[in-house]
PAMARPA-418563 format. One record per residue (C-alpha): x, y, z; residue in three letters; residue number from 1. Coordinates in Angstrom, 1 decimal. Layout:
! residues N
X Y Z ala NUM $
...
***
This chain:
! residues 565
45.5 -37.8 -58.6 met 1 $
46.8 -36.7 -55.6 gly 2 $
46.7 -40.5 -54.3 thr 3 $
48.6 -41.6 -57.7 glu 4 $
51.5 -39.4 -57.6 his 5 $
52.1 -40.3 -54.0 ala 6 $
52.4 -44.0 -55.3 leu 7 $
54.8 -43.1 -58.0 lys 8 $
56.9 -41.3 -55.6 gln 9 $
57.3 -44.4 -53.3 val 10 $
58.0 -46.9 -56.6 glu 11 $
60.9 -44.3 -57.0 ala 12 $
62.1 -44.6 -53.5 arg 13 $
61.5 -47.9 -52.5 thr 14 $
62.7 -51.4 -53.1 asn 15 $
58.9 -53.7 -53.2 trp 16 $
60.0 -56.5 -50.6 thr 17 $
57.5 -59.3 -49.6 pro 18 $
54.4 -58.4 -47.4 glu 19 $
54.1 -54.7 -48.2 ile 20 $
51.1 -53.3 -47.1 asp 21 $
49.5 -50.3 -48.1 ile 22 $
46.9 -48.3 -46.1 ile 23 $
44.6 -45.6 -48.0 val 24 $
42.9 -43.5 -45.6 thr 25 $
39.5 -41.0 -45.4 gln 26 $
38.3 -43.4 -47.9 val 27 $
34.3 -41.3 -48.1 pro 28 $
31.2 -43.3 -48.3 asn 29 $
30.7 -43.1 -51.8 asn 30 $
34.2 -43.7 -52.7 gly 31 $
33.9 -47.3 -53.8 asp 32 $
34.7 -46.5 -57.8 glu 33 $
37.8 -44.3 -56.5 arg 34 $
39.7 -47.0 -54.0 phe 35 $
39.1 -49.6 -57.2 ala 36 $
41.5 -46.8 -59.0 glu 37 $
43.7 -47.1 -56.8 ile 38 $
43.9 -50.4 -56.5 asn 39 $
44.5 -51.2 -60.1 arg 40 $
46.7 -48.4 -60.2 arg 41 $
48.7 -50.2 -57.2 ile 42 $
48.6 -53.8 -59.4 asp 43 $
49.8 -51.4 -62.4 glu 44 $
52.8 -50.7 -60.8 ile 45 $
53.5 -53.7 -59.3 trp 46 $
53.3 -55.4 -62.5 ala 47 $
55.4 -53.1 -64.1 gly 48 $
58.7 -53.2 -62.0 met 49 $
59.7 -56.6 -63.4 asp 50 $
61.2 -54.2 -65.8 glu 51 $
63.2 -51.8 -63.1 asp 52 $
65.9 -53.7 -62.8 thr 53 $
66.7 -52.3 -59.3 thr 54 $
63.2 -53.4 -57.6 ala 55 $
63.1 -56.5 -56.0 gln 56 $
60.2 -57.8 -57.4 val 57 $
58.1 -60.0 -55.3 thr 58 $
55.3 -62.8 -56.3 ser 59 $
53.3 -61.6 -53.9 thr 60 $
51.4 -58.1 -54.7 pro 61 $
51.1 -55.7 -52.2 pro 62 $
48.0 -56.1 -49.4 thr 63 $
45.9 -52.9 -50.0 val 64 $
43.8 -51.8 -46.6 his 65 $
40.9 -49.5 -46.5 arg 66 $
40.1 -47.0 -44.2 val 67 $
36.5 -45.3 -44.0 asp 68 $
36.5 -41.7 -43.5 phe 69 $
36.3 -40.4 -40.2 ser 70 $
35.9 -36.7 -39.1 asp 71 $
37.6 -37.0 -35.5 thr 72 $
40.8 -37.2 -37.8 leu 73 $
40.5 -34.1 -39.7 leu 74 $
41.2 -31.5 -37.0 val 75 $
43.9 -32.3 -34.0 phe 76 $
46.4 -30.1 -32.3 asp 77 $
48.6 -32.7 -31.1 glu 78 $
49.4 -35.8 -32.0 leu 79 $
48.8 -36.6 -28.6 gln 80 $
44.7 -36.0 -29.4 val 81 $
45.3 -38.0 -32.5 phe 82 $
46.5 -40.9 -31.1 ala 83 $
43.3 -40.8 -28.6 arg 84 $
41.0 -40.6 -31.6 arg 85 $
42.2 -43.4 -33.6 ile 86 $
40.8 -46.6 -31.3 pro 87 $
37.4 -45.3 -32.8 gly 88 $
38.0 -45.6 -36.3 thr 89 $
38.6 -48.2 -38.7 ser 90 $
42.4 -47.0 -39.0 leu 91 $
42.3 -49.0 -35.2 ala 92 $
41.4 -52.1 -36.9 gln 93 $
43.8 -51.9 -39.8 val 94 $
46.5 -51.0 -37.6 gly 95 $
46.2 -53.9 -35.4 arg 96 $
46.2 -56.1 -38.6 ala 97 $
49.3 -54.6 -40.2 val 98 $
50.9 -54.6 -36.9 ala 99 $
50.4 -58.2 -36.0 glu 100 $
52.3 -58.9 -39.2 gly 101 $
55.5 -56.5 -38.2 leu 102 $
55.7 -57.9 -34.5 ala 103 $
58.7 -60.5 -34.6 pro 104 $
57.3 -64.1 -33.5 ser 105 $
58.6 -65.1 -30.2 his 106 $
57.3 -68.8 -31.2 gly 107 $
55.2 -69.2 -28.0 gly 108 $
54.4 -67.2 -25.2 thr 109 $
56.7 -64.8 -23.0 ala 110 $
59.0 -67.1 -20.2 ser 111 $
59.6 -65.7 -16.5 thr 112 $
62.7 -64.3 -17.6 ser 113 $
60.8 -61.5 -19.4 asp 114 $
58.8 -60.1 -16.4 val 115 $
59.5 -59.6 -12.6 thr 116 $
57.7 -59.9 -9.8 thr 117 $
58.2 -56.3 -9.2 arg 118 $
56.8 -55.1 -12.3 arg 119 $
53.8 -57.5 -11.6 ile 120 $
53.1 -55.4 -8.4 ala 121 $
53.8 -52.3 -9.6 asp 122 $
51.3 -52.8 -12.0 leu 123 $
48.8 -54.1 -9.6 ala 124 $
49.2 -50.9 -7.6 glu 125 $
48.6 -48.4 -10.4 gln 126 $
45.9 -50.7 -11.3 leu 127 $
44.3 -51.3 -7.5 glu 128 $
42.7 -48.1 -7.1 tyr 129 $
40.6 -46.7 -10.4 ala 130 $
40.4 -43.2 -9.0 glu 131 $
44.5 -43.0 -10.2 asn 132 $
44.2 -45.1 -13.3 asn 133 $
44.4 -42.4 -16.2 ala 134 $
45.0 -45.2 -19.3 glu 135 $
42.8 -47.4 -21.6 leu 136 $
42.7 -50.5 -21.4 gly 137 $
40.3 -52.8 -19.6 leu 138 $
39.4 -56.6 -19.7 leu 139 $
36.2 -57.5 -21.7 pro 140 $
34.1 -58.8 -19.4 thr 141 $
30.3 -60.1 -20.6 pro 142 $
28.5 -57.1 -19.2 ser 143 $
31.0 -54.9 -20.6 leu 144 $
30.1 -56.6 -23.7 gln 145 $
26.4 -56.3 -23.2 his 146 $
26.5 -52.8 -22.4 leu 147 $
28.6 -51.5 -25.5 ala 148 $
26.2 -53.7 -28.3 asn 149 $
24.2 -51.6 -28.1 gln 150 $
21.3 -51.9 -31.4 pro 151 $
22.7 -50.1 -34.4 pro 152 $
22.1 -46.6 -34.4 gly 153 $
20.5 -46.3 -30.9 gln 154 $
22.3 -44.1 -27.9 met 155 $
23.3 -46.4 -24.8 pro 156 $
21.4 -45.6 -21.9 val 157 $
21.9 -47.9 -18.9 ala 158 $
21.8 -48.3 -15.0 val 159 $
25.2 -50.5 -13.9 val 160 $
25.0 -51.8 -10.6 leu 161 $
27.7 -52.9 -8.2 gly 162 $
29.0 -53.7 -4.9 ser 163 $
31.8 -51.5 -3.3 lys 164 $
35.0 -52.7 -5.3 gly 165 $
33.7 -54.2 -8.0 ala 166 $
34.9 -52.0 -10.4 gly 167 $
31.9 -49.2 -11.3 lys 168 $
34.3 -46.2 -10.7 thr 169 $
36.9 -48.2 -12.9 phe 170 $
34.6 -48.2 -16.1 thr 171 $
33.5 -45.0 -15.9 trp 172 $
37.1 -43.7 -15.5 gly 173 $
38.0 -46.0 -19.2 gln 174 $
34.6 -44.5 -20.5 leu 175 $
36.5 -40.9 -19.6 val 176 $
39.8 -41.8 -20.8 val 177 $
38.0 -43.2 -23.8 ala 178 $
36.3 -39.9 -24.3 ala 179 $
34.5 -41.2 -27.5 arg 180 $
31.6 -44.1 -27.2 trp 181 $
32.8 -45.9 -30.5 asn 182 $
36.4 -45.8 -28.5 val 183 $
35.2 -47.6 -25.3 phe 184 $
33.2 -50.5 -27.6 arg 185 $
36.5 -50.8 -29.6 his 186 $
38.3 -51.4 -26.2 ala 187 $
35.7 -54.1 -25.1 val 188 $
35.5 -55.6 -28.6 gly 189 $
32.6 -54.5 -29.8 ala 190 $
31.6 -54.4 -33.4 thr 191 $
32.0 -51.0 -34.5 leu 192 $
29.4 -48.3 -36.5 asn 193 $
31.8 -46.3 -37.7 ala 194 $
29.2 -43.7 -38.9 ser 195 $
27.7 -43.3 -35.5 phe 196 $
29.2 -42.2 -32.4 asp 197 $
29.0 -40.0 -29.6 ala 198 $
31.2 -38.1 -27.2 val 199 $
31.2 -39.1 -23.4 ile 200 $
30.7 -36.4 -21.3 phe 201 $
31.2 -36.8 -17.2 pro 202 $
27.9 -35.6 -15.6 leu 203 $
29.1 -36.1 -12.1 leu 204 $
32.4 -37.4 -10.9 phe 205 $
33.3 -39.7 -7.9 pro 206 $
34.5 -37.4 -4.7 ala 207 $
37.9 -39.3 -4.6 his 208 $
39.6 -39.0 -7.9 leu 209 $
43.6 -38.9 -8.7 gly 210 $
45.3 -36.3 -10.2 asp 211 $
45.6 -37.5 -13.3 lys 212 $
42.1 -38.5 -13.8 leu 213 $
40.4 -35.7 -12.8 arg 214 $
42.8 -34.2 -15.0 gln 215 $
41.7 -36.3 -17.9 arg 216 $
38.0 -35.6 -17.1 ala 217 $
37.9 -31.6 -16.8 leu 218 $
39.4 -31.8 -20.3 glu 219 $
36.8 -34.2 -21.9 val 220 $
34.0 -32.4 -19.7 glu 221 $
36.0 -28.6 -21.7 lys 222 $
35.9 -30.2 -24.8 gln 223 $
32.6 -31.8 -25.1 val 224 $
30.6 -28.8 -23.2 arg 225 $
28.0 -27.8 -26.4 val 226 $
27.1 -24.6 -25.6 gly 227 $
28.2 -21.1 -23.8 asp 228 $
25.1 -21.2 -21.4 gly 229 $
26.0 -20.7 -17.5 pro 230 $
28.4 -23.4 -16.2 ser 231 $
28.0 -25.2 -13.6 leu 232 $
30.4 -27.6 -12.0 thr 233 $
30.2 -32.0 -11.0 ser 234 $
31.2 -30.1 -7.0 gly 235 $
28.4 -28.2 -7.3 glu 236 $
26.0 -30.3 -8.4 leu 237 $
27.0 -33.5 -5.7 ala 238 $
26.3 -30.3 -3.6 gly 239 $
22.6 -29.7 -5.3 glu 240 $
22.1 -33.5 -4.9 leu 241 $
23.2 -33.6 -1.4 ala 242 $
20.7 -30.5 -0.3 asp 243 $
17.9 -31.5 -2.4 ser 244 $
15.1 -31.3 0.3 glu 245 $
13.5 -28.2 -1.3 thr 246 $
13.5 -28.8 -5.0 arg 247 $
9.8 -30.0 -5.6 ile 248 $
10.4 -31.9 -8.7 asn 249 $
13.7 -34.2 -8.9 pro 250 $
13.2 -34.8 -12.8 leu 251 $
13.4 -31.0 -13.5 gln 252 $
16.7 -30.6 -11.2 leu 253 $
17.9 -33.7 -13.0 trp 254 $
16.8 -32.3 -16.5 thr 255 $
18.2 -28.3 -15.7 glu 256 $
21.6 -29.9 -14.0 ala 257 $
22.2 -31.7 -17.4 ile 258 $
22.1 -28.5 -19.7 ala 259 $
23.6 -26.3 -17.1 arg 260 $
26.5 -29.1 -17.1 arg 261 $
26.5 -29.3 -21.0 leu 262 $
26.7 -25.1 -21.0 gly 263 $
23.1 -25.3 -22.8 leu 264 $
20.8 -22.5 -22.1 pro 265 $
18.0 -22.4 -19.1 lys 266 $
14.8 -23.8 -21.3 asp 267 $
17.1 -26.8 -23.4 ala 268 $
16.5 -28.2 -19.8 gly 269 $
12.8 -28.3 -19.8 thr 270 $
12.8 -31.9 -20.4 ser 271 $
14.3 -34.8 -22.1 val 272 $
12.7 -33.6 -25.1 leu 273 $
14.0 -30.7 -25.3 thr 274 $
17.1 -31.5 -24.5 leu 275 $
17.5 -34.1 -27.0 glu 276 $
16.1 -31.1 -29.5 asn 277 $
18.9 -28.7 -28.3 ala 278 $
21.7 -31.4 -29.1 leu 279 $
19.8 -32.4 -32.8 ala 280 $
20.1 -28.9 -33.7 thr 281 $
24.1 -28.5 -32.6 arg 282 $
24.5 -32.4 -34.1 asn 283 $
26.0 -33.4 -31.1 lys 284 $
25.6 -36.7 -29.8 arg 285 $
26.3 -37.2 -25.7 val 286 $
26.7 -40.2 -23.2 val 287 $
26.6 -38.8 -19.9 leu 288 $
28.7 -40.8 -17.2 val 289 $
28.1 -40.3 -13.7 val 290 $
29.4 -41.8 -10.7 asp 291 $
29.8 -40.9 -7.4 gly 292 $
26.5 -40.5 -6.4 ile 293 $
27.0 -42.1 -3.1 glu 294 $
29.0 -39.8 -2.2 asp 295 $
26.3 -37.1 -1.9 ala 296 $
24.2 -39.3 -0.3 leu 297 $
26.1 -41.2 2.6 gln 298 $
24.0 -43.6 3.5 thr 299 $
23.8 -46.5 6.6 gly 300 $
22.1 -47.7 9.8 pro 301 $
22.0 -44.5 11.7 thr 302 $
21.5 -42.2 8.4 lys 303 $
19.3 -43.7 5.9 pro 304 $
18.7 -41.6 3.1 met 305 $
15.6 -38.9 3.2 ser 306 $
12.8 -38.5 1.6 glu 307 $
14.2 -36.6 -0.5 gly 308 $
17.2 -38.1 -1.7 gln 309 $
15.6 -41.7 -2.1 gln 310 $
12.9 -39.5 -4.9 ala 311 $
15.9 -37.5 -6.6 leu 312 $
17.7 -41.3 -7.0 leu 313 $
14.7 -43.0 -7.8 arg 314 $
14.0 -40.7 -10.6 val 315 $
17.2 -40.7 -11.6 leu 316 $
17.7 -44.5 -11.7 leu 317 $
14.3 -45.1 -13.3 thr 318 $
11.5 -42.2 -14.9 glu 319 $
15.0 -40.7 -16.2 leu 320 $
16.5 -43.5 -17.8 val 321 $
13.0 -44.6 -18.9 val 322 $
12.3 -41.1 -20.9 gln 323 $
15.4 -41.3 -22.5 met 324 $
14.8 -45.0 -23.6 arg 325 $
11.2 -44.2 -24.6 asp 326 $
12.0 -41.1 -26.5 leu 327 $
14.6 -43.6 -28.8 gly 328 $
17.0 -41.1 -28.3 ser 329 $
19.3 -40.7 -31.6 lys 330 $
21.4 -37.9 -29.5 tyr 331 $
21.4 -38.3 -25.5 leu 332 $
22.5 -41.3 -23.5 gly 333 $
23.3 -42.1 -19.8 met 334 $
25.3 -44.6 -18.0 ile 335 $
24.8 -44.7 -14.2 val 336 $
26.9 -46.6 -11.8 phe 337 $
25.5 -46.7 -8.6 val 338 $
26.1 -49.1 -5.9 arg 339 $
23.4 -52.2 -5.4 arg 340 $
22.5 -51.3 -1.6 asp 341 $
22.0 -47.7 -2.5 leu 342 $
19.9 -48.6 -5.3 ala 343 $
17.7 -50.6 -3.5 arg 344 $
17.3 -48.3 -0.5 ala 345 $
15.9 -45.8 -3.1 ala 346 $
13.3 -48.3 -5.1 ile 347 $
11.0 -49.3 -2.5 leu 348 $
8.7 -51.3 -4.3 gln 349 $
9.7 -53.8 -7.2 asn 350 $
13.4 -53.7 -6.8 phe 351 $
14.3 -57.5 -7.8 gly 352 $
12.1 -56.4 -11.3 gln 353 $
14.4 -53.4 -11.3 phe 354 $
17.5 -55.7 -10.5 glu 355 $
16.6 -57.9 -13.1 ala 356 $
16.1 -55.7 -16.0 lys 357 $
19.5 -54.5 -15.5 his 358 $
21.2 -57.7 -14.6 arg 359 $
22.8 -58.1 -18.0 gln 360 $
24.9 -54.9 -17.2 val 361 $
26.0 -55.2 -13.7 ala 362 $
29.5 -55.3 -12.3 ile 363 $
29.8 -59.1 -11.0 thr 364 $
32.8 -61.2 -10.8 trp 365 $
32.3 -65.0 -11.6 ser 366 $
35.1 -67.6 -10.5 his 367 $
35.8 -67.5 -13.9 thr 368 $
36.2 -63.7 -14.6 asp 369 $
38.5 -63.8 -11.5 gly 370 $
41.2 -66.0 -12.8 leu 371 $
40.7 -63.8 -16.3 arg 372 $
41.4 -60.7 -14.7 leu 373 $
44.8 -62.4 -13.2 thr 374 $
45.6 -63.5 -16.4 leu 375 $
44.9 -59.6 -18.5 trp 376 $
46.8 -58.2 -15.3 leu 377 $
50.0 -60.1 -15.8 leu 378 $
49.5 -59.8 -20.1 gln 379 $
49.6 -55.9 -19.2 arg 380 $
53.0 -56.6 -17.3 ala 381 $
54.4 -58.2 -20.4 gly 382 $
53.8 -62.1 -19.4 trp 383 $
51.0 -63.6 -22.3 ser 384 $
50.4 -66.9 -20.2 leu 385 $
47.0 -67.3 -22.7 met 386 $
46.1 -65.0 -26.1 asp 387 $
43.6 -63.1 -25.4 ala 388 $
41.2 -64.9 -27.6 ala 389 $
41.6 -68.0 -26.4 thr 390 $
41.7 -66.0 -22.4 met 391 $
38.2 -64.9 -23.8 ala 392 $
36.6 -68.1 -24.4 arg 393 $
38.9 -70.4 -22.4 ala 394 $
36.7 -72.6 -19.3 pro 395 $
37.6 -72.2 -15.8 tyr 396 $
39.6 -75.5 -15.6 glu 397 $
42.2 -74.1 -18.7 ala 398 $
42.3 -70.7 -16.8 leu 399 $
43.9 -72.2 -13.5 ala 400 $
46.3 -74.2 -15.8 glu 401 $
47.3 -71.1 -17.5 ser 402 $
47.6 -69.5 -14.4 leu 403 $
50.5 -72.5 -12.6 gln 404 $
53.6 -70.4 -13.4 pro 405 $
52.1 -67.3 -11.5 phe 406 $
51.0 -68.6 -8.4 trp 407 $
51.6 -72.4 -8.4 gly 408 $
49.7 -75.4 -8.3 val 409 $
48.6 -75.9 -4.3 lys 410 $
49.2 -73.7 -1.6 met 411 $
51.7 -76.2 -0.3 gly 412 $
52.1 -79.9 -0.1 gly 413 $
49.7 -82.2 -1.9 ala 414 $
47.1 -82.4 0.9 arg 415 $
46.6 -78.6 0.3 glu 416 $
44.1 -76.4 -1.5 ala 417 $
45.0 -75.7 -5.3 tyr 418 $
45.9 -72.4 -5.4 thr 419 $
43.3 -70.9 -7.7 asp 420 $
40.3 -71.9 -5.8 arg 421 $
42.1 -71.1 -2.8 trp 422 $
42.8 -67.5 -3.6 val 423 $
39.0 -67.0 -4.6 ile 424 $
37.8 -68.7 -1.5 ala 425 $
40.1 -66.2 0.5 ala 426 $
38.5 -63.3 -1.1 leu 427 $
35.1 -64.3 -1.0 ser 428 $
31.8 -63.3 0.6 asp 429 $
29.8 -66.3 2.2 leu 430 $
27.7 -65.6 -0.8 asn 431 $
30.8 -66.4 -3.1 gly 432 $
31.1 -63.2 -4.6 arg 433 $
34.2 -61.4 -4.5 phe 434 $
35.2 -58.1 -5.9 gln 435 $
37.7 -57.0 -8.9 ala 436 $
39.8 -54.6 -6.1 arg 437 $
40.6 -57.2 -4.0 asp 438 $
42.1 -59.9 -6.2 leu 439 $
44.3 -57.2 -8.3 val 440 $
45.7 -56.4 -4.6 arg 441 $
46.2 -59.7 -3.5 leu 442 $
48.4 -60.1 -6.7 val 443 $
50.4 -57.3 -6.1 gly 444 $
51.2 -57.9 -2.5 val 445 $
51.7 -61.5 -2.9 ala 446 $
54.4 -60.3 -5.9 ser 447 $
55.9 -57.6 -3.6 arg 448 $
56.0 -60.4 -0.6 leu 449 $
58.2 -63.0 -3.4 thr 450 $
61.1 -62.4 -5.4 glu 451 $
61.0 -65.1 -8.4 gly 452 $
58.2 -66.7 -9.8 leu 453 $
56.0 -68.6 -9.1 pro 454 $
54.7 -66.8 -6.0 leu 455 $
55.3 -68.8 -2.5 thr 456 $
52.1 -70.1 -0.8 pro 457 $
53.4 -67.9 2.3 lys 458 $
53.5 -64.9 0.3 ala 459 $
50.1 -65.6 -1.0 ile 460 $
48.9 -66.1 2.6 arg 461 $
50.1 -62.9 4.0 glu 462 $
49.0 -61.2 1.5 ala 463 $
45.3 -61.8 2.4 val 464 $
45.8 -60.6 5.7 lys 465 $
47.9 -57.6 4.1 asp 466 $
44.6 -57.3 1.9 cys 467 $
42.5 -57.7 5.1 ser 468 $
43.8 -54.9 6.8 val 469 $
44.0 -52.4 4.0 arg 470 $
40.6 -53.6 3.3 lys 471 $
38.6 -52.2 6.2 ile 472 $
40.7 -48.8 6.5 glu 473 $
38.9 -47.9 2.7 glu 474 $
35.4 -49.6 3.9 leu 475 $
35.7 -46.9 7.4 gln 476 $
36.6 -44.1 4.4 thr 477 $
34.7 -44.7 1.9 glu 478 $
31.5 -45.8 4.4 met 479 $
31.8 -43.4 6.9 glu 480 $
28.9 -45.3 8.7 glu 481 $
31.0 -48.4 9.3 leu 482 $
33.4 -46.7 11.1 ala 483 $
31.9 -46.9 14.2 pro 484 $
30.4 -50.2 13.8 ile 485 $
33.9 -51.6 13.2 phe 486 $
35.4 -49.6 16.3 glu 487 $
32.9 -51.9 18.5 lys 488 $
34.2 -54.7 16.9 leu 489 $
37.5 -54.1 17.4 lys 490 $
37.1 -53.2 21.0 gly 491 $
35.5 -56.7 22.0 leu 492 $
37.8 -58.2 24.0 his 493 $
40.2 -60.2 22.6 arg 494 $
38.6 -63.8 23.6 asn 495 $
35.0 -62.8 22.0 leu 496 $
37.0 -61.6 19.1 arg 497 $
36.0 -65.5 17.4 thr 498 $
34.7 -67.0 14.4 ile 499 $
32.1 -67.9 14.3 pro 500 $
30.0 -65.6 16.8 ile 501 $
26.7 -65.6 18.9 gly 502 $
24.2 -63.1 18.4 arg 503 $
24.6 -62.4 22.1 ala 504 $
28.7 -61.3 21.8 asp 505 $
27.5 -58.9 19.1 leu 506 $
27.6 -55.6 20.5 pro 507 $
25.8 -54.0 17.4 leu 508 $
21.9 -53.5 16.9 gly 509 $
19.9 -55.4 14.8 asp 510 $
20.0 -52.4 12.0 asp 511 $
23.6 -52.6 12.0 glu 512 $
23.8 -56.5 11.7 ile 513 $
21.6 -55.9 9.1 gly 514 $
23.9 -53.4 7.4 phe 515 $
26.8 -55.3 7.7 leu 516 $
25.0 -58.5 6.1 asn 517 $
24.0 -56.7 3.2 glu 518 $
27.7 -55.1 2.9 gln 519 $
28.8 -59.2 2.6 gly 520 $
30.8 -58.4 6.0 ile 521 $
28.5 -60.4 8.2 leu 522 $
26.6 -63.8 7.4 phe 523 $
24.0 -65.7 9.8 tyr 524 $
24.2 -69.6 9.6 glu 525 $
20.5 -70.2 11.0 glu 526 $
21.3 -73.8 11.5 lys 527 $
24.1 -72.9 13.9 glu 528 $
22.7 -69.5 14.6 gln 529 $
26.1 -68.4 14.8 gln 530 $
27.6 -65.2 12.9 tyr 531 $
30.4 -65.8 10.2 tyr 532 $
32.8 -63.4 8.4 met 533 $
34.8 -63.7 5.2 pro 534 $
38.6 -64.0 5.7 gln 535 $
39.2 -60.3 4.1 thr 536 $
37.2 -58.9 6.9 ile 537 $
38.3 -61.2 9.6 gln 538 $
42.1 -60.3 10.1 his 539 $
41.3 -56.5 9.5 gly 540 $
39.0 -56.3 12.4 leu 541 $
41.1 -58.5 14.6 gly 542 $
39.0 -61.7 14.7 phe 543 $
40.3 -65.2 14.9 glu 544 $
38.1 -68.4 13.6 pro 545 $
37.8 -70.6 16.4 gly 546 $
38.0 -74.4 16.9 arg 547 $
35.0 -75.1 13.9 arg 548 $
35.6 -71.7 12.3 gly 549 $
37.6 -72.2 9.4 arg 550 $
36.5 -75.5 8.2 ala 551 $
32.8 -74.1 8.2 arg 552 $
33.8 -71.0 6.7 val 553 $
35.3 -73.3 3.7 leu 554 $
32.1 -75.6 3.8 ser 555 $
29.9 -72.2 3.4 leu 556 $
31.8 -70.7 0.7 leu 557 $
32.0 -74.3 -1.1 arg 558 $
28.6 -74.3 -0.6 ala 559 $
28.2 -70.7 -2.0 ala 560 $
30.6 -71.4 -4.9 met 561 $
28.9 -74.4 -6.4 arg 562 $
26.1 -72.2 -7.3 asn 563 $
28.2 -69.7 -9.0 arg 564 $
30.4 -69.8 -12.2 pro 565 $
***
């Protein structure tokens, strides 16, 4: 009755012109008959309008959209809260369809006049550090889509491996900003299940968060707390992890910590099952997200994890995850982001088997993904060189061609390398791997150094050097054990700081060399019995390629890249 009354008021006040959309929201699960009745009433109103001389009757009746019921849209304190909840509902899908119909057609992609290098640089700098990003928006990579596409009615339980700078903290932050599992799933293009949702809870924060993201995480934490039990902050939990030698049962430490973080009674933390039952009693579905465990367990060649810390991390990544999966939890899920080398140091047996089990959700970047990331960044800056649907399916060659208006075709003359391959090669380690942060940084720096588009080869080359210096600085800050190693390398006589370099000239122990190799910083070429460094490391440490160094680095990269998509 209320809907019919509203339609009558619309009829009395509105000239129905072409392409009318009517959105009927909060239709209950058993509301098929009601929705059909509303459709019939709309048809009646439209059919009778030719009797009204003031109405502009069209030959096409209105399009009626159905939005299913969602309890998340019932109560909210302010519009900002309401806006954050919309992406997790079917209203988001309907809204997008209506918005696309309302948006003016430009007849193609934006031109370079619609975007400036300064705008691109500003956005790249904003996205460069995940710790400072508090806005929802990410590139739907295959690993994220696999993470989001859980079986219907099943809570997500996953360990996400990735190296430094791969995007672990960025993804953790996106989950926190989303605040709900369906909101995150919608952001990566997963099929939504409106009847099954969960709230996100940041169980452990990274140590270095920007003010906006930290504030958002604290807000989510406050909203999600499901009980009034004794509280435990993320910082206090990190302290307990760092000083875990006195704990006998690491599994109990984790289950009790989860209960205390959620504000549940102490006995709720006895086991995974008691946690599940406590949440089921409160009808609260919670996905725990963990990042920053390496901040509490700083490791390196001279500071390996203690046996207690190894057990603590091993139990988190294996036993706790396995118990949640075996339980088939409907109320408790968990996503753990952890550096690959840290996981390997904790899981001493069958690490290859463990890694294979979690490979589909690991954060790795293929060279094709790198081009998609660049296009996505430009799209966010307002320059759409390829629509999102095409970009998700396009092969490397098509992506590379679409980027030519941004950074040109080649790095100079006809004999120079193609820009897309040169950029990927310059940012990759000698195993053919590269990090998203390095690529975003290069785009930002090169855009800052170029007044117009496309970017100049000189700006791109200078950006690689700048990126290398900053990469070394941040590695020293984020991984304390690297600082003294880097100082030894920087202290070498200038004549010795050339690539390749022999073992006798390296002022490092075998453990230190092994650590650098694990981090992709140093690469041993067995045939020549020489060590090489990727370009993103050389410049920051003051090394220069020798007579055959540059050519050999490129040949090693080509060999590695042939094995990567």
